[in-house]
PyMOL Python script that loads the backbone (N, CA, C, O; Angstrom):
from pymol import cmd

cmd.read_pdbstr("""\
ATOM      1  N   MET A   1     -54.339  21.492  39.432  1.00  0.00           N
ATOM      2  CA  MET A   1     -55.047  22.712  39.814  1.00  0.00           C
ATOM      3  C   MET A   1     -55.712  23.304  38.572  1.00  0.00           C
ATOM      4  O   MET A   1     -55.101  23.374  37.505  1.00  0.00           O
ATOM      5  N   LYS A   2     -56.987  23.733  38.722  1.00  0.00           N
ATOM      6  CA  LYS A   2     -57.759  24.076  37.629  1.00  0.00           C
ATOM      7  C   LYS A   2     -57.414  25.631  37.324  1.00  0.00           C
ATOM      8  O   LYS A   2     -56.972  26.377  38.198  1.00  0.00           O
ATOM      9  N   LYS A   3     -57.634  25.991  36.146  1.00  0.00           N
ATOM     10  CA  LYS A   3     -57.357  27.330  35.738  1.00  0.00           C
ATOM     11  C   LYS A   3     -58.404  28.283  36.251  1.00  0.00           C
ATOM     12  O   LYS A   3     -58.076  29.420  36.592  1.00  0.00           O
ATOM     13  N   ARG A   4     -59.654  27.866  36.321  1.00  0.00           N
ATOM     14  CA  ARG A   4     -60.677  28.631  36.909  1.00  0.00           C
ATOM     15  C   ARG A   4     -61.583  27.763  37.825  1.00  0.00           C
ATOM     16  O   ARG A   4     -61.788  26.565  37.630  1.00  0.00           O
ATOM     17  N   TYR A   5     -62.114  28.507  38.863  1.00  0.00           N
ATOM     18  CA  TYR A   5     -63.026  27.823  39.761  1.00  0.00           C
ATOM     19  C   TYR A   5     -64.379  28.502  39.787  1.00  0.00           C
ATOM     20  O   TYR A   5     -64.415  29.732  39.751  1.00  0.00           O
ATOM     21  N   ASP A   6     -65.474  27.806  39.847  1.00  0.00           N
ATOM     22  CA  ASP A   6     -66.795  28.442  39.890  1.00  0.00           C
ATOM     23  C   ASP A   6     -67.322  28.606  41.324  1.00  0.00           C
ATOM     24  O   ASP A   6     -67.720  27.670  42.017  1.00  0.00           O
ATOM     25  N   PHE A   7     -67.284  29.865  41.687  1.00  0.00           N
ATOM     26  CA  PHE A   7     -67.690  30.233  43.051  1.00  0.00           C
ATOM     27  C   PHE A   7     -69.117  30.865  42.979  1.00  0.00           C
ATOM     28  O   PHE A   7     -69.503  31.509  43.955  1.00  0.00           O
ATOM     29  N   THR A   8     -69.861  30.734  41.974  1.00  0.00           N
ATOM     30  CA  THR A   8     -71.123  31.324  41.993  1.00  0.00           C
ATOM     31  C   THR A   8     -72.158  30.703  42.976  1.00  0.00           C
ATOM     32  O   THR A   8     -73.146  31.316  43.379  1.00  0.00           O
ATOM     33  N   GLN A   9     -71.845  29.461  43.315  1.00  0.00           N
ATOM     34  CA  GLN A   9     -72.810  28.769  44.271  1.00  0.00           C
ATOM     35  C   GLN A   9     -72.228  28.817  45.721  1.00  0.00           C
ATOM     36  O   GLN A   9     -72.798  28.226  46.638  1.00  0.00           O
ATOM     37  N   ALA A  10     -71.135  29.500  45.898  1.00  0.00           N
ATOM     38  CA  ALA A  10     -70.408  29.570  47.227  1.00  0.00           C
ATOM     39  C   ALA A  10     -71.319  30.419  48.243  1.00  0.00           C
ATOM     40  O   ALA A  10     -72.046  31.362  47.931  1.00  0.00           O
ATOM     41  N   VAL A  11     -71.146  29.946  49.376  1.00  0.00           N
ATOM     42  CA  VAL A  11     -71.939  30.556  50.506  1.00  0.00           C
ATOM     43  C   VAL A  11     -70.903  31.181  51.531  1.00  0.00           C
ATOM     44  O   VAL A  11     -69.969  30.488  51.937  1.00  0.00           O
ATOM     45  N   GLU A  12     -71.057  32.395  51.916  1.00  0.00           N
ATOM     46  CA  GLU A  12     -70.189  33.129  52.783  1.00  0.00           C
ATOM     47  C   GLU A  12     -70.226  32.419  54.192  1.00  0.00           C
ATOM     48  O   GLU A  12     -71.328  32.036  54.587  1.00  0.00           O
ATOM     49  N   ASN A  13     -69.206  32.228  54.919  1.00  0.00           N
ATOM     50  CA  ASN A  13     -69.116  31.631  56.205  1.00  0.00           C
ATOM     51  C   ASN A  13     -69.806  32.583  57.240  1.00  0.00           C
ATOM     52  O   ASN A  13     -69.285  33.671  57.484  1.00  0.00           O
ATOM     53  N   PRO A  14     -70.985  32.191  57.863  1.00  0.00           N
ATOM     54  CA  PRO A  14     -71.699  33.084  58.634  1.00  0.00           C
ATOM     55  C   PRO A  14     -70.890  33.333  60.075  1.00  0.00           C
ATOM     56  O   PRO A  14     -71.165  34.306  60.778  1.00  0.00           O
ATOM     57  N   TYR A  15     -70.028  32.515  60.386  1.00  0.00           N
ATOM     58  CA  TYR A  15     -69.168  32.668  61.594  1.00  0.00           C
ATOM     59  C   TYR A  15     -67.856  33.274  61.465  1.00  0.00           C
ATOM     60  O   TYR A  15     -67.129  33.332  62.457  1.00  0.00           O
ATOM     61  N   ALA A  16     -67.452  33.763  60.268  1.00  0.00           N
ATOM     62  CA  ALA A  16     -66.135  34.213  59.990  1.00  0.00           C
ATOM     63  C   ALA A  16     -65.885  35.477  60.690  1.00  0.00           C
ATOM     64  O   ALA A  16     -64.765  35.740  61.129  1.00  0.00           O
ATOM     65  N   LYS A  17     -66.957  36.326  60.821  1.00  0.00           N
ATOM     66  CA  LYS A  17     -66.725  37.689  61.396  1.00  0.00           C
ATOM     67  C   LYS A  17     -66.694  37.557  62.987  1.00  0.00           C
ATOM     68  O   LYS A  17     -66.167  38.402  63.710  1.00  0.00           O
ATOM     69  N   ARG A  18     -67.248  36.530  63.394  1.00  0.00           N
ATOM     70  CA  ARG A  18     -67.256  36.300  65.068  1.00  0.00           C
ATOM     71  C   ARG A  18     -65.885  35.572  65.473  1.00  0.00           C
ATOM     72  O   ARG A  18     -65.639  35.440  66.672  1.00  0.00           O
ATOM     73  N   LEU A  19     -65.094  35.155  64.626  1.00  0.00           N
ATOM     74  CA  LEU A  19     -63.903  34.417  65.114  1.00  0.00           C
ATOM     75  C   LEU A  19     -63.020  35.323  65.806  1.00  0.00           C
ATOM     76  O   LEU A  19     -62.619  34.997  66.923  1.00  0.00           O
ATOM     77  N   LYS A  20     -62.619  36.554  65.229  1.00  0.00           N
ATOM     78  CA  LYS A  20     -61.750  37.421  65.916  1.00  0.00           C
ATOM     79  C   LYS A  20     -62.309  38.879  65.733  1.00  0.00           C
ATOM     80  O   LYS A  20     -62.992  39.213  64.765  1.00  0.00           O
ATOM     81  N   ARG A  21     -61.969  39.663  66.704  1.00  0.00           N
ATOM     82  CA  ARG A  21     -62.312  41.027  66.651  1.00  0.00           C
ATOM     83  C   ARG A  21     -61.091  41.922  66.869  1.00  0.00           C
ATOM     84  O   ARG A  21     -60.251  41.637  67.722  1.00  0.00           O
ATOM     85  N   SER A  22     -61.005  42.943  66.136  1.00  0.00           N
ATOM     86  CA  SER A  22     -59.884  43.899  66.145  1.00  0.00           C
ATOM     87  C   SER A  22     -60.261  44.923  67.309  1.00  0.00           C
ATOM     88  O   SER A  22     -61.360  45.475  67.356  1.00  0.00           O
ATOM     89  N   VAL A  23     -59.272  45.118  68.218  1.00  0.00           N
ATOM     90  CA  VAL A  23     -59.453  46.065  69.303  1.00  0.00           C
ATOM     91  C   VAL A  23     -58.022  46.834  69.395  1.00  0.00           C
ATOM     92  O   VAL A  23     -56.950  46.364  69.014  1.00  0.00           O
ATOM     93  N   THR A  24     -58.215  48.037  69.944  1.00  0.00           N
ATOM     94  CA  THR A  24     -56.958  48.795  70.217  1.00  0.00           C
ATOM     95  C   THR A  24     -56.743  48.907  71.690  1.00  0.00           C
ATOM     96  O   THR A  24     -57.614  49.451  72.368  1.00  0.00           O
ATOM     97  N   ILE A  25     -55.684  48.450  72.229  1.00  0.00           N
ATOM     98  CA  ILE A  25     -55.315  48.674  73.660  1.00  0.00           C
ATOM     99  C   ILE A  25     -53.952  49.253  73.714  1.00  0.00           C
ATOM    100  O   ILE A  25     -53.154  49.168  72.781  1.00  0.00           O
ATOM    101  N   ARG A  26     -53.715  49.844  74.841  1.00  0.00           N
ATOM    102  CA  ARG A  26     -52.368  50.390  75.166  1.00  0.00           C
ATOM    103  C   ARG A  26     -51.713  49.443  76.178  1.00  0.00           C
ATOM    104  O   ARG A  26     -52.232  49.088  77.236  1.00  0.00           O
ATOM    105  N   LEU A  27     -50.532  49.086  75.730  1.00  0.00           N
ATOM    106  CA  LEU A  27     -49.714  48.202  76.624  1.00  0.00           C
ATOM    107  C   LEU A  27     -48.341  48.919  76.908  1.00  0.00           C
ATOM    108  O   LEU A  27     -47.807  49.585  76.021  1.00  0.00           O
ATOM    109  N   ASP A  28     -47.799  48.780  78.108  1.00  0.00           N
ATOM    110  CA  ASP A  28     -46.556  49.369  78.350  1.00  0.00           C
ATOM    111  C   ASP A  28     -45.427  48.639  77.658  1.00  0.00           C
ATOM    112  O   ASP A  28     -45.595  47.481  77.278  1.00  0.00           O
ATOM    113  N   GLN A  29     -44.310  49.259  77.486  1.00  0.00           N
ATOM    114  CA  GLN A  29     -43.277  48.686  76.701  1.00  0.00           C
ATOM    115  C   GLN A  29     -42.696  47.380  77.295  1.00  0.00           C
ATOM    116  O   GLN A  29     -42.276  46.510  76.532  1.00  0.00           O
ATOM    117  N   ASP A  30     -42.663  47.228  78.590  1.00  0.00           N
ATOM    118  CA  ASP A  30     -42.116  46.068  79.219  1.00  0.00           C
ATOM    119  C   ASP A  30     -43.015  44.894  78.881  1.00  0.00           C
ATOM    120  O   ASP A  30     -42.502  43.813  78.593  1.00  0.00           O
ATOM    121  N   THR A  31     -44.356  45.054  78.903  1.00  0.00           N
ATOM    122  CA  THR A  31     -45.247  43.975  78.570  1.00  0.00           C
ATOM    123  C   THR A  31     -45.066  43.594  77.063  1.00  0.00           C
ATOM    124  O   THR A  31     -45.003  42.404  76.754  1.00  0.00           O
ATOM    125  N   ILE A  32     -44.984  44.557  76.141  1.00  0.00           N
ATOM    126  CA  ILE A  32     -44.736  44.210  74.799  1.00  0.00           C
ATOM    127  C   ILE A  32     -43.451  43.413  74.519  1.00  0.00           C
ATOM    128  O   ILE A  32     -43.420  42.436  73.770  1.00  0.00           O
ATOM    129  N   ALA A  33     -42.360  43.926  75.203  1.00  0.00           N
ATOM    130  CA  ALA A  33     -41.038  43.367  75.146  1.00  0.00           C
ATOM    131  C   ALA A  33     -41.029  41.862  75.621  1.00  0.00           C
ATOM    132  O   ALA A  33     -40.379  40.991  75.043  1.00  0.00           O
ATOM    133  N   PHE A  34     -41.816  41.646  76.736  1.00  0.00           N
ATOM    134  CA  PHE A  34     -41.953  40.372  77.180  1.00  0.00           C
ATOM    135  C   PHE A  34     -42.563  39.364  76.170  1.00  0.00           C
ATOM    136  O   PHE A  34     -42.019  38.286  75.934  1.00  0.00           O
ATOM    137  N   PHE A  35     -43.699  39.758  75.595  1.00  0.00           N
ATOM    138  CA  PHE A  35     -44.385  38.882  74.596  1.00  0.00           C
ATOM    139  C   PHE A  35     -43.624  38.816  73.380  1.00  0.00           C
ATOM    140  O   PHE A  35     -43.637  37.772  72.727  1.00  0.00           O
ATOM    141  N   GLN A  36     -42.924  39.874  72.979  1.00  0.00           N
ATOM    142  CA  GLN A  36     -42.010  39.745  71.768  1.00  0.00           C
ATOM    143  C   GLN A  36     -40.945  38.706  71.948  1.00  0.00           C
ATOM    144  O   GLN A  36     -40.725  37.852  71.090  1.00  0.00           O
ATOM    145  N   SER A  37     -40.282  38.793  73.086  1.00  0.00           N
ATOM    146  CA  SER A  37     -39.295  37.807  73.383  1.00  0.00           C
ATOM    147  C   SER A  37     -39.855  36.427  73.434  1.00  0.00           C
ATOM    148  O   SER A  37     -39.258  35.525  72.847  1.00  0.00           O
ATOM    149  N   LEU A  38     -40.964  36.190  74.095  1.00  0.00           N
ATOM    150  CA  LEU A  38     -41.557  34.971  74.167  1.00  0.00           C
ATOM    151  C   LEU A  38     -41.996  34.428  72.718  1.00  0.00           C
ATOM    152  O   LEU A  38     -42.009  33.228  72.444  1.00  0.00           O
ATOM    153  N   SER A  39     -42.356  35.456  71.817  1.00  0.00           N
ATOM    154  CA  SER A  39     -42.765  34.905  70.500  1.00  0.00           C
ATOM    155  C   SER A  39     -41.585  34.489  69.723  1.00  0.00           C
ATOM    156  O   SER A  39     -41.718  33.657  68.825  1.00  0.00           O
ATOM    157  N   ARG A  40     -40.394  35.026  70.014  1.00  0.00           N
ATOM    158  CA  ARG A  40     -39.221  34.483  69.277  1.00  0.00           C
ATOM    159  C   ARG A  40     -38.919  33.082  69.670  1.00  0.00           C
ATOM    160  O   ARG A  40     -38.530  32.272  68.828  1.00  0.00           O
ATOM    161  N   GLU A  41     -39.084  32.773  70.905  1.00  0.00           N
ATOM    162  CA  GLU A  41     -38.885  31.489  71.488  1.00  0.00           C
ATOM    163  C   GLU A  41     -39.795  30.492  70.880  1.00  0.00           C
ATOM    164  O   GLU A  41     -39.335  29.403  70.538  1.00  0.00           O
ATOM    165  N   CYS A  42     -41.058  30.775  70.714  1.00  0.00           N
ATOM    166  CA  CYS A  42     -42.079  29.724  70.306  1.00  0.00           C
ATOM    167  C   CYS A  42     -42.605  29.913  68.934  1.00  0.00           C
ATOM    168  O   CYS A  42     -43.538  29.211  68.546  1.00  0.00           O
ATOM    169  N   ASP A  43     -42.039  30.864  68.133  1.00  0.00           N
ATOM    170  CA  ASP A  43     -42.362  31.001  66.744  1.00  0.00           C
ATOM    171  C   ASP A  43     -43.823  31.313  66.489  1.00  0.00           C
ATOM    172  O   ASP A  43     -44.463  30.697  65.637  1.00  0.00           O
ATOM    173  N   ARG A  44     -44.318  32.230  67.199  1.00  0.00           N
ATOM    174  CA  ARG A  44     -45.732  32.690  67.155  1.00  0.00           C
ATOM    175  C   ARG A  44     -45.671  34.180  67.280  1.00  0.00           C
ATOM    176  O   ARG A  44     -44.778  34.721  67.932  1.00  0.00           O
ATOM    177  N   SER A  45     -46.622  34.858  66.656  1.00  0.00           N
ATOM    178  CA  SER A  45     -46.600  36.337  66.718  1.00  0.00           C
ATOM    179  C   SER A  45     -47.040  36.755  68.170  1.00  0.00           C
ATOM    180  O   SER A  45     -47.812  36.094  68.865  1.00  0.00           O
ATOM    181  N   TYR A  46     -46.434  37.964  68.543  1.00  0.00           N
ATOM    182  CA  TYR A  46     -46.730  38.335  69.991  1.00  0.00           C
ATOM    183  C   TYR A  46     -48.136  38.705  70.088  1.00  0.00           C
ATOM    184  O   TYR A  46     -48.647  38.402  71.167  1.00  0.00           O
ATOM    185  N   PRO A  47     -48.870  39.263  69.269  1.00  0.00           N
ATOM    186  CA  PRO A  47     -50.252  39.475  69.424  1.00  0.00           C
ATOM    187  C   PRO A  47     -51.215  38.210  69.673  1.00  0.00           C
ATOM    188  O   PRO A  47     -52.238  38.192  70.357  1.00  0.00           O
ATOM    189  N   THR A  48     -50.683  37.248  69.010  1.00  0.00           N
ATOM    190  CA  THR A  48     -51.314  35.811  69.147  1.00  0.00           C
ATOM    191  C   THR A  48     -51.068  35.309  70.562  1.00  0.00           C
ATOM    192  O   THR A  48     -51.982  34.765  71.182  1.00  0.00           O
ATOM    193  N   LEU A  49     -49.850  35.477  71.094  1.00  0.00           N
ATOM    194  CA  LEU A  49     -49.542  35.105  72.398  1.00  0.00           C
ATOM    195  C   LEU A  49     -50.295  35.836  73.480  1.00  0.00           C
ATOM    196  O   LEU A  49     -50.750  35.234  74.453  1.00  0.00           O
ATOM    197  N   ILE A  50     -50.431  37.211  73.297  1.00  0.00           N
ATOM    198  CA  ILE A  50     -51.273  37.969  74.228  1.00  0.00           C
ATOM    199  C   ILE A  50     -52.684  37.439  74.148  1.00  0.00           C
ATOM    200  O   ILE A  50     -53.283  37.246  75.206  1.00  0.00           O
ATOM    201  N   SER A  51     -53.225  37.206  73.087  1.00  0.00           N
ATOM    202  CA  SER A  51     -54.628  36.691  72.922  1.00  0.00           C
ATOM    203  C   SER A  51     -54.812  35.330  73.551  1.00  0.00           C
ATOM    204  O   SER A  51     -55.826  35.089  74.205  1.00  0.00           O
ATOM    205  N   LEU A  52     -53.793  34.372  73.360  1.00  0.00           N
ATOM    206  CA  LEU A  52     -53.801  33.167  74.104  1.00  0.00           C
ATOM    207  C   LEU A  52     -53.796  33.202  75.528  1.00  0.00           C
ATOM    208  O   LEU A  52     -54.477  32.436  76.210  1.00  0.00           O
ATOM    209  N   TYR A  53     -52.990  34.134  76.020  1.00  0.00           N
ATOM    210  CA  TYR A  53     -52.805  34.420  77.496  1.00  0.00           C
ATOM    211  C   TYR A  53     -54.079  34.832  78.079  1.00  0.00           C
ATOM    212  O   TYR A  53     -54.556  34.295  79.078  1.00  0.00           O
ATOM    213  N   LEU A  54     -54.679  35.895  77.371  1.00  0.00           N
ATOM    214  CA  LEU A  54     -55.979  36.497  77.851  1.00  0.00           C
ATOM    215  C   LEU A  54     -57.081  35.457  77.815  1.00  0.00           C
ATOM    216  O   LEU A  54     -57.915  35.385  78.717  1.00  0.00           O
ATOM    217  N   ARG A  55     -57.076  34.667  76.781  1.00  0.00           N
ATOM    218  CA  ARG A  55     -58.140  33.646  76.713  1.00  0.00           C
ATOM    219  C   ARG A  55     -57.965  32.511  77.843  1.00  0.00           C
ATOM    220  O   ARG A  55     -58.954  31.998  78.367  1.00  0.00           O
ATOM    221  N   ASP A  56     -56.691  32.163  78.177  1.00  0.00           N
ATOM    222  CA  ASP A  56     -56.428  31.294  79.252  1.00  0.00           C
ATOM    223  C   ASP A  56     -56.947  31.907  80.670  1.00  0.00           C
ATOM    224  O   ASP A  56     -57.516  31.234  81.530  1.00  0.00           O
ATOM    225  N   CYS A  57     -56.676  33.198  80.760  1.00  0.00           N
ATOM    226  CA  CYS A  57     -57.120  33.799  81.984  1.00  0.00           C
ATOM    227  C   CYS A  57     -58.576  33.775  82.229  1.00  0.00           C
ATOM    228  O   CYS A  57     -59.105  33.447  83.291  1.00  0.00           O
ATOM    229  N   ALA A  58     -59.255  34.202  81.009  1.00  0.00           N
ATOM    230  CA  ALA A  58     -60.735  34.182  80.984  1.00  0.00           C
ATOM    231  C   ALA A  58     -61.374  32.738  81.288  1.00  0.00           C
ATOM    232  O   ALA A  58     -62.332  32.536  82.034  1.00  0.00           O
ATOM    233  N   LYS A  59     -60.673  31.797  80.578  1.00  0.00           N
ATOM    234  CA  LYS A  59     -61.294  30.477  80.717  1.00  0.00           C
ATOM    235  C   LYS A  59     -61.150  29.932  82.095  1.00  0.00           C
ATOM    236  O   LYS A  59     -62.013  29.192  82.567  1.00  0.00           O
ATOM    237  N   SER A  60     -59.971  30.314  82.818  1.00  0.00           N
ATOM    238  CA  SER A  60     -59.665  29.804  84.156  1.00  0.00           C
ATOM    239  C   SER A  60     -60.316  30.567  85.119  1.00  0.00           C
ATOM    240  O   SER A  60     -60.415  30.117  86.261  1.00  0.00           O
ATOM    241  N   GLY A  61     -60.854  31.845  84.779  1.00  0.00           N
ATOM    242  CA  GLY A  61     -61.371  32.568  85.829  1.00  0.00           C
ATOM    243  C   GLY A  61     -60.363  33.303  86.703  1.00  0.00           C
ATOM    244  O   GLY A  61     -60.619  33.741  87.824  1.00  0.00           O
ATOM    245  N   ARG A  62     -59.200  33.393  86.083  1.00  0.00           N
ATOM    246  CA  ARG A  62     -58.106  34.058  86.895  1.00  0.00           C
ATOM    247  C   ARG A  62     -58.360  35.560  86.946  1.00  0.00           C
ATOM    248  O   ARG A  62     -58.779  36.198  85.980  1.00  0.00           O
ATOM    249  N   ARG A  63     -58.067  36.100  88.182  1.00  0.00           N
ATOM    250  CA  ARG A  63     -58.466  37.636  88.345  1.00  0.00           C
ATOM    251  C   ARG A  63     -57.124  38.243  88.901  1.00  0.00           C
ATOM    252  O   ARG A  63     -56.296  37.571  89.516  1.00  0.00           O
ATOM    253  N   LEU A  64     -57.003  39.506  88.637  1.00  0.00           N
ATOM    254  CA  LEU A  64     -55.770  40.126  89.106  1.00  0.00           C
ATOM    255  C   LEU A  64     -56.084  40.410  90.614  1.00  0.00           C
ATOM    256  O   LEU A  64     -57.254  40.426  90.997  1.00  0.00           O
ATOM    257  N   GLN A  65     -55.063  40.631  91.451  1.00  0.00           N
ATOM    258  CA  GLN A  65     -55.178  41.027  92.841  1.00  0.00           C
ATOM    259  C   GLN A  65     -54.792  42.515  92.795  1.00  0.00           C
ATOM    260  O   GLN A  65     -53.640  42.869  93.046  1.00  0.00           O
ATOM    261  N   LEU A  66     -55.794  43.409  92.463  1.00  0.00           N
ATOM    262  CA  LEU A  66     -55.530  44.868  92.408  1.00  0.00           C
ATOM    263  C   LEU A  66     -55.674  45.471  93.801  1.00  0.00           C
ATOM    264  O   LEU A  66     -56.625  45.235  94.546  1.00  0.00           O
ATOM    265  N   LYS A  67     -54.692  46.233  94.074  1.00  0.00           N
ATOM    266  CA  LYS A  67     -54.661  47.071  95.381  1.00  0.00           C
ATOM    267  C   LYS A  67     -54.868  48.442  95.055  1.00  0.00           C
ATOM    268  O   LYS A  67     -54.107  48.991  94.258  1.00  0.00           O
ATOM    269  N   ARG A  68     -55.831  49.066  95.594  1.00  0.00           N
ATOM    270  CA  ARG A  68     -56.020  50.546  95.400  1.00  0.00           C
ATOM    271  C   ARG A  68     -54.982  51.330  96.047  1.00  0.00           C
ATOM    272  O   ARG A  68     -54.706  51.246  97.244  1.00  0.00           O
ATOM    273  N   MET A  69     -54.412  52.108  95.194  1.00  0.00           N
ATOM    274  CA  MET A  69     -53.407  52.947  95.702  1.00  0.00           C
ATOM    275  C   MET A  69     -53.834  54.309  96.081  1.00  0.00           C
ATOM    276  O   MET A  69     -54.548  54.910  95.278  1.00  0.00           O
ATOM    277  N   ILE A  70     -53.504  54.873  97.173  1.00  0.00           N
ATOM    278  CA  ILE A  70     -54.004  56.157  97.596  1.00  0.00           C
ATOM    279  C   ILE A  70     -53.529  57.211  96.689  1.00  0.00           C
ATOM    280  O   ILE A  70     -52.358  57.315  96.322  1.00  0.00           O
ATOM    281  N   GLY A  71     -54.496  57.993  96.342  1.00  0.00           N
ATOM    282  CA  GLY A  71     -54.176  59.191  95.267  1.00  0.00           C
ATOM    283  C   GLY A  71     -53.822  58.724  93.929  1.00  0.00           C
ATOM    284  O   GLY A  71     -53.300  59.550  93.181  1.00  0.00           O
ATOM    285  N   SER A  72     -54.015  57.561  93.511  1.00  0.00           N
ATOM    286  CA  SER A  72     -53.888  57.158  92.079  1.00  0.00           C
ATOM    287  C   SER A  72     -55.101  57.539  91.306  1.00  0.00           C
ATOM    288  O   SER A  72     -56.240  57.584  91.773  1.00  0.00           O
ATOM    289  N   LYS A  73     -54.749  57.813  90.062  1.00  0.00           N
ATOM    290  CA  LYS A  73     -55.963  57.970  89.124  1.00  0.00           C
ATOM    291  C   LYS A  73     -56.522  56.654  88.689  1.00  0.00           C
ATOM    292  O   LYS A  73     -55.857  55.623  88.589  1.00  0.00           O
ATOM    293  N   ARG A  74     -57.754  56.769  88.447  1.00  0.00           N
ATOM    294  CA  ARG A  74     -58.468  55.497  88.014  1.00  0.00           C
ATOM    295  C   ARG A  74     -57.931  55.160  86.566  1.00  0.00           C
ATOM    296  O   ARG A  74     -57.788  56.026  85.703  1.00  0.00           O
ATOM    297  N   GLY A  75     -57.634  53.760  86.374  1.00  0.00           N
ATOM    298  CA  GLY A  75     -57.265  53.335  85.061  1.00  0.00           C
ATOM    299  C   GLY A  75     -55.851  53.340  84.978  1.00  0.00           C
ATOM    300  O   GLY A  75     -55.378  52.937  83.915  1.00  0.00           O
ATOM    301  N   THR A  76     -55.035  53.728  85.911  1.00  0.00           N
ATOM    302  CA  THR A  76     -53.566  53.723  85.848  1.00  0.00           C
ATOM    303  C   THR A  76     -52.916  52.677  86.588  1.00  0.00           C
ATOM    304  O   THR A  76     -53.461  52.284  87.619  1.00  0.00           O
ATOM    305  N   ALA A  77     -51.819  52.164  86.208  1.00  0.00           N
ATOM    306  CA  ALA A  77     -51.230  51.220  87.059  1.00  0.00           C
ATOM    307  C   ALA A  77     -49.988  51.653  87.800  1.00  0.00           C
ATOM    308  O   ALA A  77     -49.422  50.872  88.565  1.00  0.00           O
TER     309      ALA A  77
END
""", "prot")
cmd.dss("prot")
cmd.show_as("cartoon", "prot")
cmd.util.cbc("prot")
cmd.orient("prot")
């Protein structure tokens, strides 16, 4: 291993910022607990598992079967 490396000619990866995007979402405790438990079984972080699950849903076109509840507020489950 060299003591010093010359990065003067290095070029920034133009795709690096597009790979992942940080977002804030609110998840109920049961959902978090499920993915945390799963993460201990497969040795991956639970945010990674949530991302993988959502990517799989998006790729396969899976959609939720939402039933509109009478008197419920919009955006609540």
